DOMAR-859676 format. One record per residue: residue number from 1; x, y, z of N, C-alpha, C, CB in turn. Coordinates in Angstrom, 1 decimal. Atoms other than C-alpha are relative to their C-alpha. Glycine has a CB too. Example, Ala and Ser with C-alpha at 12.3 -4.5 7.8 and 13.67 -1.06 7.14 Angstrom:
! residues 2
+-----+--------+--------+--------+--------+---------+--------+--------+--------+--------+--------+---------+--------+
|   k |  neast | nnorth |    nup | caeast | canorth |   caup |  ceast | cnorth |    cup | cbeast | cbnorth |   cbup |
+-----+--------+--------+--------+--------+---------+--------+--------+--------+--------+--------+---------+--------+
|   1 |    0.9 |   -1.2 |    0.0 |   12.3 |    -4.5 |    7.8 |    0.9 |    1.2 |    0.0 |   -1.0 |     0.0 |    1.2 |
|   2 |   -0.9 |   -1.1 |    0.0 |   13.7 |    -1.1 |    7.1 |   -0.8 |    1.1 |    0.8 |    0.4 |     0.5 |   -1.4 |
+-----+--------+--------+--------+--------+---------+--------+--------+--------+--------+--------+---------+--------+
//
This chain:
! residues 129
+-----+--------+--------+--------+--------+---------+--------+--------+--------+--------+--------+---------+--------+
|   k |  neast | nnorth |    nup | caeast | canorth |   caup |  ceast | cnorth |    cup | cbeast | cbnorth |   cbup |
+-----+--------+--------+--------+--------+---------+--------+--------+--------+--------+--------+---------+--------+
|   1 |   -0.7 |    0.6 |    1.0 |  -64.2 |    15.4 |   -9.3 |    0.4 |    0.5 |   -1.1 |   -0.4 |    -0.9 |   -0.3 |
|   2 |   -1.1 |   -0.6 |    0.6 |  -61.2 |    16.1 |  -10.8 |   -0.3 |    0.2 |   -2.2 |    1.3 |    -1.4 |    0.6 |
|   3 |    0.3 |   -0.3 |    1.9 |  -61.8 |    17.8 |  -14.8 |    1.6 |   -1.1 |   -0.9 |    0.4 |     2.7 |   -0.5 |
|   4 |   -1.2 |    0.8 |    1.0 |  -59.2 |    16.1 |  -17.6 |    1.1 |    1.2 |    0.4 |   -0.4 |    -0.3 |   -2.1 |
|   5 |   -1.3 |   -0.6 |   -0.8 |  -56.9 |    18.6 |  -17.1 |    1.1 |    0.8 |    1.0 |    0.2 |     0.1 |   -0.2 |
|   6 |   -0.7 |    0.1 |   -0.9 |  -56.3 |    18.8 |  -13.8 |    0.9 |   -1.7 |    0.0 |   -1.0 |     0.4 |    1.2 |
|   7 |   -1.2 |    1.2 |    0.1 |  -55.1 |    15.3 |  -14.1 |    0.7 |   -0.5 |   -1.1 |   -0.4 |    -1.2 |    0.5 |
|   8 |   -1.0 |   -0.2 |    1.2 |  -53.5 |    15.3 |  -17.3 |    1.4 |    1.2 |    0.9 |   -1.0 |     0.9 |   -1.8 |
|   9 |   -0.9 |   -1.3 |   -1.1 |  -51.3 |    18.4 |  -14.9 |    0.6 |   -0.8 |    0.5 |   -0.6 |     1.1 |    1.1 |
|  10 |   -1.1 |    0.9 |   -0.7 |  -50.5 |    15.7 |  -12.4 |    0.6 |   -0.8 |   -0.6 |   -0.4 |    -0.7 |    0.8 |
|  11 |   -1.9 |    1.0 |    0.4 |  -49.3 |    13.2 |  -14.4 |    1.2 |    1.1 |   -0.8 |   -0.2 |    -1.6 |   -1.7 |
|  12 |   -1.4 |   -1.0 |    0.3 |  -47.4 |    15.8 |  -16.0 |    0.8 |    0.1 |    1.1 |   -0.4 |     1.6 |   -0.4 |
|  13 |   -0.9 |   -0.6 |   -1.1 |  -46.0 |    16.6 |  -12.6 |    0.9 |   -1.0 |   -0.8 |   -0.3 |    -0.2 |    1.9 |
|  14 |   -0.4 |    1.3 |   -0.2 |  -45.5 |    12.7 |  -11.9 |    0.9 |    0.3 |   -1.0 |   -1.0 |    -1.3 |   -0.2 |
|  15 |   -0.8 |    0.3 |    1.1 |  -43.8 |    12.7 |  -15.4 |    1.3 |    0.9 |    0.4 |   -0.8 |     0.4 |   -1.4 |
|  16 |   -1.5 |   -0.4 |   -0.1 |  -41.3 |    15.2 |  -14.5 |    0.8 |   -0.4 |    1.3 |    0.1 |     1.6 |   -0.1 |
|  17 |   -0.8 |    1.0 |   -1.5 |  -40.4 |    14.1 |  -11.1 |    0.8 |   -1.1 |    0.0 |   -0.9 |    -0.8 |    0.8 |
|  18 |   -0.6 |    1.9 |    0.1 |  -39.7 |    10.1 |  -11.9 |    1.8 |    0.9 |   -0.7 |   -1.5 |    -1.7 |   -2.1 |
|  19 |   -0.8 |    0.0 |    0.8 |  -37.7 |    12.0 |  -14.9 |    1.5 |    0.3 |    1.0 |   -0.6 |     1.0 |   -1.1 |
|  20 |   -1.0 |   -0.4 |   -0.8 |  -35.6 |    14.2 |  -12.5 |    0.9 |   -0.7 |    0.3 |   -0.4 |     0.2 |    1.0 |
|  21 |   -0.2 |    0.8 |   -1.0 |  -35.0 |    11.7 |   -9.9 |    1.0 |   -1.0 |   -1.3 |   -1.7 |    -0.6 |    0.9 |
|  22 |   -0.7 |    0.8 |    1.5 |  -34.1 |     9.4 |  -13.4 |    2.0 |    0.7 |    0.4 |   -1.2 |     1.1 |   -2.1 |
|  23 |   -0.9 |   -1.2 |    0.7 |  -32.0 |    12.2 |  -14.7 |    1.2 |    0.2 |    1.4 |   -1.4 |     1.7 |   -0.5 |
|  24 |   -0.7 |   -0.3 |   -1.0 |  -30.1 |    12.9 |  -11.1 |    0.8 |   -0.9 |    1.0 |   -0.6 |     0.6 |    0.5 |
|  25 |   -1.2 |    0.7 |   -0.4 |  -29.2 |     9.4 |  -10.4 |    1.2 |   -0.2 |   -1.0 |   -0.4 |    -1.4 |    0.5 |
|  26 |   -0.9 |    0.1 |    0.8 |  -27.5 |     9.1 |  -13.9 |    1.3 |    1.4 |    0.1 |   -0.8 |    -0.2 |   -1.4 |
|  27 |   -1.5 |   -1.6 |   -0.2 |  -25.7 |    12.4 |  -13.3 |    0.7 |   -0.6 |    0.4 |    0.0 |     1.5 |    1.1 |
|  28 |   -0.5 |    0.5 |   -1.0 |  -24.5 |    11.0 |  -10.0 |    1.2 |   -1.3 |   -0.7 |   -1.3 |    -0.4 |    1.0 |
|  29 |   -0.7 |    1.2 |    0.3 |  -23.0 |     7.7 |  -11.4 |    1.0 |    0.4 |   -1.0 |   -0.9 |    -1.3 |   -0.5 |
|  30 |   -1.4 |   -1.5 |    1.0 |  -21.0 |    10.2 |  -14.3 |    0.3 |    0.9 |    0.3 |   -0.2 |     0.9 |   -1.1 |
|  31 |   -1.1 |   -1.1 |   -0.6 |  -19.9 |    12.1 |  -12.4 |    1.4 |   -0.5 |    1.2 |   -1.0 |     1.3 |    0.8 |
|  32 |   -0.9 |    0.7 |   -0.6 |  -18.7 |     9.4 |  -10.4 |    1.1 |   -1.0 |   -0.7 |   -0.6 |    -0.6 |    0.7 |
|  33 |   -0.3 |    0.7 |    0.6 |  -17.6 |     7.2 |  -12.7 |    1.6 |    0.7 |   -0.4 |   -1.1 |    -0.4 |   -0.8 |
|  34 |   -0.4 |   -1.1 |    1.0 |  -15.2 |    10.1 |  -14.2 |    0.9 |    0.7 |    1.3 |   -1.4 |     1.1 |   -0.8 |
|  35 |   -0.4 |   -0.2 |   -1.5 |  -14.0 |    10.4 |  -10.3 |   -0.5 |    1.9 |    0.3 |    2.2 |    -0.3 |    0.1 |
|  36 |    0.1 |   -1.8 |   -0.1 |  -15.7 |    14.2 |   -9.9 |   -0.7 |   -0.4 |    1.6 |   -1.5 |     1.1 |   -1.6 |
|  37 |    0.9 |   -0.1 |   -1.0 |  -17.8 |    12.9 |   -6.6 |    1.7 |   -0.8 |    1.0 |   -1.9 |    -1.2 |   -0.4 |
|  38 |   -0.8 |    0.4 |   -1.8 |  -15.7 |    12.6 |   -3.0 |   -0.2 |   -1.2 |    0.8 |   -0.3 |     1.0 |    1.3 |
|  39 |    0.5 |    1.1 |   -0.7 |  -15.6 |     9.6 |   -1.2 |    0.5 |    0.5 |    1.7 |    0.8 |    -1.7 |   -0.7 |
|  40 |   -0.9 |   -0.5 |   -1.5 |  -14.2 |    10.1 |    2.7 |   -0.2 |   -1.4 |    0.3 |   -0.6 |     1.3 |    1.2 |
|  41 |    0.2 |    1.3 |   -0.7 |  -13.2 |     6.8 |    4.4 |    0.9 |    0.3 |    0.8 |    0.0 |    -1.4 |   -0.7 |
|  42 |   -1.5 |    0.0 |   -1.6 |  -11.3 |     6.0 |    7.5 |    0.8 |   -1.0 |   -0.9 |   -0.4 |    -0.9 |    2.3 |
|  43 |   -1.2 |    1.9 |    0.9 |   -8.0 |     2.9 |    5.9 |    1.3 |    0.5 |    0.0 |   -0.3 |    -0.6 |   -2.1 |
|  44 |   -1.0 |   -0.2 |   -0.4 |   -5.1 |     2.7 |    6.4 |    1.0 |    0.5 |   -1.1 |    0.2 |    -1.2 |    0.7 |
|  45 |   -1.0 |    0.0 |    0.5 |   -1.9 |     4.3 |    4.9 |    0.8 |    0.5 |    0.6 |    0.1 |     0.4 |   -1.0 |
|  46 |   -1.6 |   -0.2 |   -0.7 |    1.8 |     4.0 |    5.0 |    0.6 |    1.7 |   -0.2 |    1.3 |    -1.3 |   -1.1 |
|  47 |   -1.1 |   -1.1 |    0.1 |    3.5 |     6.9 |    5.4 |    1.1 |    0.7 |    0.8 |   -0.5 |     0.6 |   -0.3 |
|  48 |   -1.5 |    0.1 |   -1.4 |    7.0 |     7.9 |    6.9 |   -0.2 |    1.6 |    0.3 |    2.3 |    -0.4 |   -0.7 |
|  49 |    0.7 |   -1.3 |   -0.4 |    7.0 |    11.1 |    8.9 |    0.4 |    0.9 |   -0.3 |   -0.3 |     0.3 |    1.0 |
|  50 |   -0.1 |   -1.8 |    1.0 |    9.0 |    13.6 |    6.5 |   -0.6 |   -0.3 |   -1.2 |    1.8 |     0.7 |   -0.6 |
|  51 |    1.4 |   -0.3 |    0.5 |    5.9 |    13.2 |    4.5 |   -0.8 |    1.3 |    0.5 |   -0.7 |    -1.1 |    0.4 |
|  52 |    0.6 |   -1.2 |   -0.2 |    5.0 |    16.7 |    4.4 |   -1.1 |    1.1 |   -0.2 |    0.4 |     0.2 |   -0.3 |
|  53 |    0.8 |   -0.5 |    0.8 |    2.4 |    18.7 |    4.4 |    0.1 |    0.7 |   -1.2 |   -0.4 |     0.6 |    0.5 |
|  54 |    0.5 |   -0.7 |    1.6 |    1.1 |    19.5 |    0.9 |    1.3 |   -1.4 |   -1.6 |    1.0 |     2.8 |    0.0 |
|  55 |   -0.9 |    0.9 |    1.1 |    3.9 |    16.7 |   -0.7 |   -0.9 |   -0.9 |   -0.8 |    1.3 |    -1.1 |    0.7 |
|  56 |    0.9 |    0.2 |    0.8 |    2.6 |    15.2 |   -3.7 |    0.9 |   -2.2 |    0.1 |    0.1 |     1.5 |   -1.7 |
|  57 |   -0.7 |    0.7 |   -0.2 |    2.9 |    11.2 |   -3.6 |   -0.4 |   -0.9 |   -1.0 |    0.0 |    -0.3 |    1.0 |
|  58 |    0.3 |    0.7 |    1.1 |    2.6 |     8.3 |   -6.6 |    0.0 |   -1.7 |    1.7 |    1.6 |     0.1 |   -1.8 |
|  59 |    0.3 |    1.1 |   -0.7 |    0.6 |     5.5 |   -4.4 |   -1.1 |   -1.0 |   -0.9 |   -0.6 |     0.6 |    1.5 |
|  60 |    0.4 |    0.7 |    0.7 |   -1.4 |     2.0 |   -4.7 |   -0.7 |   -0.4 |    0.2 |    0.6 |    -0.6 |   -0.4 |
|  61 |    1.0 |    0.6 |   -0.7 |   -4.5 |     0.3 |   -3.5 |    0.2 |   -1.4 |   -0.5 |   -1.4 |     0.5 |   -0.2 |
|  62 |    0.1 |    1.3 |    1.2 |   -4.9 |    -2.9 |   -4.8 |   -2.0 |   -0.9 |    1.0 |    2.2 |    -1.7 |    0.2 |
|  63 |    1.0 |    0.5 |   -0.6 |   -8.7 |    -4.0 |   -4.8 |   -0.7 |   -1.8 |    0.4 |   -0.7 |     0.6 |   -0.8 |
|  64 |    0.8 |    1.5 |   -0.1 |  -11.3 |    -7.0 |   -3.4 |    0.6 |   -0.7 |   -0.7 |   -1.4 |    -0.1 |   -0.4 |
|  65 |    0.1 |    0.9 |    1.3 |  -10.9 |   -10.3 |   -4.9 |   -1.4 |   -0.3 |    0.0 |    1.0 |    -1.5 |   -0.1 |
|  66 |    1.2 |    0.4 |   -0.3 |  -14.1 |   -11.1 |   -3.3 |   -0.5 |    1.1 |    1.0 |    0.1 |    -1.5 |    0.4 |
|  67 |    1.1 |   -0.4 |   -1.2 |  -17.2 |    -9.1 |   -0.9 |    0.5 |   -0.4 |    1.6 |   -1.6 |    -0.8 |   -0.4 |
|  68 |    0.0 |    0.5 |   -1.9 |  -16.3 |    -8.9 |    2.6 |   -0.6 |    1.0 |    1.0 |    1.6 |    -0.1 |    0.7 |
|  69 |    0.6 |   -1.3 |   -0.6 |  -18.5 |    -7.2 |    4.7 |   -1.5 |    1.0 |   -1.1 |    1.5 |     1.2 |    0.1 |
|  70 |    1.0 |   -0.3 |    0.3 |  -20.1 |    -4.5 |    4.0 |    0.5 |    0.3 |   -1.5 |   -0.7 |     0.9 |    0.8 |
|  71 |   -1.1 |   -0.6 |    1.7 |  -17.1 |    -3.3 |    0.5 |   -0.1 |   -1.4 |   -0.8 |    2.3 |     0.4 |    0.4 |
|  72 |   -0.1 |    1.3 |    1.2 |  -18.0 |    -5.4 |   -2.7 |    1.0 |    0.2 |   -0.3 |   -0.7 |    -0.1 |   -1.4 |
|  73 |   -0.7 |    0.2 |    0.3 |  -16.0 |    -7.3 |   -4.6 |    0.7 |    1.6 |   -1.1 |   -0.5 |    -1.3 |   -0.3 |
|  74 |   -1.0 |   -1.4 |    1.1 |  -13.2 |    -4.6 |   -6.7 |    0.2 |    1.3 |    0.8 |   -1.0 |     0.7 |   -1.7 |
|  75 |   -0.1 |   -1.4 |   -0.5 |  -13.4 |    -2.3 |   -3.9 |    1.1 |    0.7 |    0.0 |   -0.4 |     0.1 |    1.2 |
|  76 |   -1.3 |   -0.7 |   -0.5 |  -10.4 |     0.1 |   -3.8 |    0.1 |    0.8 |    1.1 |    0.4 |     0.7 |   -0.9 |
|  77 |   -0.1 |   -0.4 |   -0.7 |  -10.3 |     1.8 |   -1.0 |    0.8 |   -0.2 |    1.2 |   -0.8 |     0.1 |    0.1 |
|  78 |    0.2 |    0.7 |   -1.6 |   -9.0 |    -0.8 |    1.7 |    2.1 |    0.6 |    0.5 |   -0.4 |    -2.5 |   -0.2 |
|  79 |   -1.2 |   -0.3 |   -0.5 |   -5.3 |    -0.2 |    2.1 |    1.0 |    1.0 |   -0.9 |    0.6 |    -1.2 |    0.2 |
|  80 |   -1.0 |   -0.4 |    0.1 |   -3.0 |     2.6 |    1.0 |    1.4 |    0.1 |   -0.2 |   -0.1 |     0.2 |    0.4 |
|  81 |   -1.6 |    0.7 |   -0.4 |    0.7 |     1.4 |    0.2 |    0.3 |    1.5 |   -1.0 |    0.6 |    -2.1 |   -0.8 |
|  82 |   -1.3 |   -1.2 |    1.1 |    3.0 |     4.9 |   -0.9 |    1.7 |   -0.1 |    0.0 |    0.0 |     1.8 |    0.6 |
|  83 |   -1.7 |   -0.7 |   -0.1 |    6.1 |     4.6 |    0.6 |    0.0 |   -1.1 |    1.5 |    0.3 |     2.4 |    0.3 |
|  84 |   -1.0 |    1.1 |   -0.7 |    8.1 |     2.0 |    3.2 |   -0.7 |    0.6 |    1.6 |    2.3 |     0.3 |   -0.4 |
|  85 |   -0.5 |   -0.3 |   -1.6 |    6.7 |     3.9 |    6.5 |   -1.3 |   -0.8 |    0.6 |    0.2 |     1.9 |    0.6 |
|  86 |    1.3 |    0.8 |   -1.1 |    4.1 |     2.4 |    9.2 |   -1.1 |    0.3 |   -0.7 |   -0.3 |     0.6 |    1.8 |
|  87 |    1.3 |   -0.5 |    0.6 |    0.5 |     2.4 |    7.9 |   -0.6 |    0.6 |    1.5 |   -1.1 |    -1.4 |   -1.0 |
|  88 |    0.5 |   -1.2 |   -0.6 |   -2.0 |     5.3 |    9.7 |   -1.2 |   -0.9 |   -0.1 |    0.1 |     1.5 |   -0.8 |
|  89 |    0.9 |    0.0 |    0.2 |   -5.1 |     4.6 |   10.0 |   -0.9 |    1.8 |    0.4 |   -0.2 |    -1.3 |    0.5 |
|  90 |   -0.3 |   -1.4 |   -0.2 |   -6.3 |     8.2 |    9.1 |   -1.8 |    0.5 |   -1.1 |    2.1 |     0.7 |   -0.8 |
|  91 |    1.8 |   -0.4 |    1.4 |   -9.9 |    10.1 |    7.1 |    0.9 |    0.5 |   -1.3 |   -1.5 |     2.2 |    0.6 |
|  92 |   -0.3 |   -0.7 |    1.2 |   -8.6 |    10.2 |    3.5 |   -0.8 |    0.4 |   -1.0 |    0.7 |    -0.5 |   -0.5 |
|  93 |    1.0 |   -0.3 |    1.2 |  -10.9 |    11.9 |    0.5 |    0.4 |   -0.4 |   -1.2 |   -0.3 |     1.4 |   -0.2 |
|  94 |   -0.3 |    0.7 |    1.6 |  -10.7 |     9.4 |   -2.6 |   -0.6 |    0.8 |   -0.9 |   -0.5 |    -1.6 |   -0.3 |
|  95 |    1.0 |    0.0 |    1.7 |  -11.6 |    10.3 |   -6.4 |    0.0 |   -0.7 |   -0.8 |    0.2 |     0.7 |   -0.9 |
|  96 |   -0.2 |    0.8 |    1.3 |  -12.0 |     8.1 |   -8.1 |   -1.3 |   -0.7 |    0.2 |    1.5 |    -1.1 |   -0.1 |
|  97 |    0.4 |    0.8 |   -0.4 |  -14.1 |     5.2 |   -8.3 |   -0.4 |   -0.6 |    1.2 |    0.3 |    -0.5 |   -0.5 |
|  98 |    0.1 |    1.5 |   -1.3 |  -15.4 |     2.7 |   -5.1 |    0.8 |   -1.2 |    0.0 |   -1.5 |    -0.8 |    0.0 |
|  99 |   -0.3 |    1.3 |    0.4 |  -15.4 |    -0.3 |   -6.6 |    0.4 |    0.7 |   -1.4 |   -1.3 |    -1.3 |    0.0 |
| 100 |   -1.0 |    0.2 |    1.1 |  -12.9 |    -1.1 |   -9.3 |   -0.2 |   -1.4 |   -0.7 |    1.4 |     0.0 |    0.5 |
| 101 |   -0.3 |    1.0 |    0.0 |  -13.9 |    -4.7 |  -10.3 |    1.2 |   -0.7 |   -1.2 |   -1.3 |    -0.4 |    0.1 |
| 102 |   -0.8 |    1.0 |    1.4 |  -11.9 |    -5.3 |  -13.7 |    1.7 |    0.4 |    0.1 |   -0.7 |     0.6 |   -2.0 |
| 103 |   -1.9 |   -0.1 |   -0.1 |   -8.6 |    -3.7 |  -12.3 |    0.2 |   -0.8 |    1.1 |    1.0 |     1.6 |    0.4 |
| 104 |   -0.2 |    0.7 |   -0.7 |   -6.6 |    -5.7 |   -9.9 |    1.1 |    1.4 |    1.0 |    0.6 |    -1.4 |   -0.8 |
| 105 |    0.3 |   -1.1 |   -0.9 |   -5.1 |    -2.4 |   -8.5 |   -0.1 |    1.5 |   -0.8 |    1.2 |     0.1 |    1.1 |
| 106 |   -0.6 |   -1.4 |    0.9 |   -4.9 |     1.4 |   -9.0 |    0.6 |    0.7 |    1.1 |   -1.3 |     1.2 |   -0.7 |
| 107 |   -1.3 |   -1.4 |    0.3 |   -2.8 |     4.4 |   -9.4 |   -0.7 |    1.4 |    1.0 |    0.1 |     0.8 |   -2.3 |
| 108 |    0.5 |   -1.7 |   -0.7 |   -3.5 |     7.3 |   -6.9 |    1.0 |    1.0 |    0.1 |   -0.4 |     0.0 |    1.7 |
| 109 |   -1.5 |   -0.8 |   -0.5 |   -1.3 |    10.5 |   -6.4 |   -1.5 |    1.6 |    1.4 |    1.5 |     1.4 |   -2.5 |
| 110 |   -0.4 |   -0.8 |   -0.8 |   -1.3 |    11.6 |   -2.8 |    0.2 |    1.0 |    0.1 |    0.5 |    -0.1 |    0.3 |
| 111 |   -0.4 |   -0.8 |   -0.6 |   -1.5 |    14.6 |   -1.1 |   -0.3 |    0.0 |    1.6 |   -0.3 |     1.0 |   -0.6 |
| 112 |    0.5 |    0.4 |   -1.2 |   -0.8 |    14.4 |    2.7 |   -0.6 |    1.9 |    0.1 |    1.3 |    -0.8 |    1.4 |
| 113 |    1.2 |   -0.9 |   -0.2 |   -3.4 |    17.6 |    4.2 |    0.8 |    0.3 |    1.3 |   -1.8 |    -0.7 |    0.2 |
| 114 |    0.2 |   -0.7 |   -1.5 |   -3.1 |    19.4 |    7.7 |   -0.8 |   -1.2 |    0.9 |   -1.0 |     1.7 |   -0.1 |
| 115 |    0.8 |    0.9 |   -1.5 |   -5.9 |    17.0 |    9.7 |   -0.2 |   -1.8 |   -1.1 |   -2.4 |     1.2 |    0.6 |
| 116 |    0.3 |    1.3 |    0.5 |   -6.4 |    14.2 |    6.5 |    1.2 |   -0.2 |   -2.1 |   -2.4 |     0.0 |    0.0 |
| 117 |   -1.0 |   -0.1 |    1.9 |   -4.5 |    13.1 |    2.7 |   -1.4 |    0.0 |   -0.7 |    1.3 |    -1.9 |   -0.7 |
| 118 |    0.9 |   -0.3 |    1.0 |   -6.6 |    13.7 |   -0.6 |    0.4 |   -0.7 |   -0.9 |   -0.2 |     1.2 |   -0.4 |
| 119 |   -0.2 |    1.1 |    1.6 |   -6.3 |    10.9 |   -3.4 |   -0.1 |    0.0 |   -0.8 |   -0.2 |    -1.0 |   -0.4 |
| 120 |    0.5 |    0.0 |    0.8 |   -6.8 |    11.1 |   -6.7 |    0.3 |   -1.3 |   -0.7 |    0.1 |     1.0 |   -0.3 |
| 121 |   -1.3 |    1.0 |    0.8 |   -6.9 |     8.5 |   -9.0 |    0.6 |    0.1 |   -1.9 |   -0.8 |    -1.7 |    0.1 |
| 122 |   -1.3 |   -0.7 |    0.9 |   -4.5 |     8.8 |  -11.9 |   -0.2 |   -1.7 |   -0.6 |    2.1 |     0.7 |    1.1 |
| 123 |    0.0 |    0.8 |    1.1 |   -5.0 |     4.9 |  -13.6 |   -0.4 |   -1.0 |    0.8 |    1.3 |    -0.1 |   -0.7 |
| 124 |   -0.4 |    1.0 |   -0.6 |   -5.8 |     1.4 |  -13.1 |    0.9 |   -1.1 |   -0.6 |   -0.9 |    -0.5 |    0.5 |
| 125 |   -0.7 |    1.3 |    0.4 |   -4.2 |    -2.4 |  -14.0 |   -0.5 |   -0.8 |   -0.4 |    0.5 |    -0.6 |    0.6 |
| 126 |    1.3 |    1.2 |    0.6 |   -6.8 |    -4.5 |  -15.4 |    1.2 |   -1.4 |   -0.3 |   -1.1 |     0.7 |   -2.1 |
| 127 |    0.1 |    1.5 |   -0.7 |   -6.8 |    -8.2 |  -13.9 |    0.6 |   -0.7 |   -1.0 |   -1.5 |    -0.7 |    0.4 |
| 128 |   -0.3 |    0.7 |    1.3 |   -4.9 |   -10.5 |  -16.1 |   -0.8 |   -1.5 |    0.0 |    1.7 |    -0.1 |   -0.2 |
| 129 |    0.7 |    1.0 |    0.4 |   -7.4 |   -12.6 |  -17.6 |    0.4 |   -2.2 |    0.2 |    0.0 |     0.6 |   -1.4 |
+-----+--------+--------+--------+--------+---------+--------+--------+--------+--------+--------+---------+--------+
//
């Protein structure tokens, strides 16, 4: 039979584990809210042929007005509009929140890389009530 100090030690360890898990989840949420978590997705981006590697462009996405399959209401990574070029279905690294239901549109600063695009959130346009 375990003594009281072993039982207390076991409960103490369980508390520490749960605190670390809870703190880790809260930390992830905070980092994601501040655009510090990378989300890599395959989606469409408009790109003219003269957009060269390393060039920055101001781009915009429109958030989903309702849930669509696996994508939640406010999904912000659906179709990236950067210029009047044709859409290309490619891998894009987004640095910003994936769901932003409080905004109708999200503004991004996108850079063309050698094999993909990287888009960093700049701001959001609030929904009009």
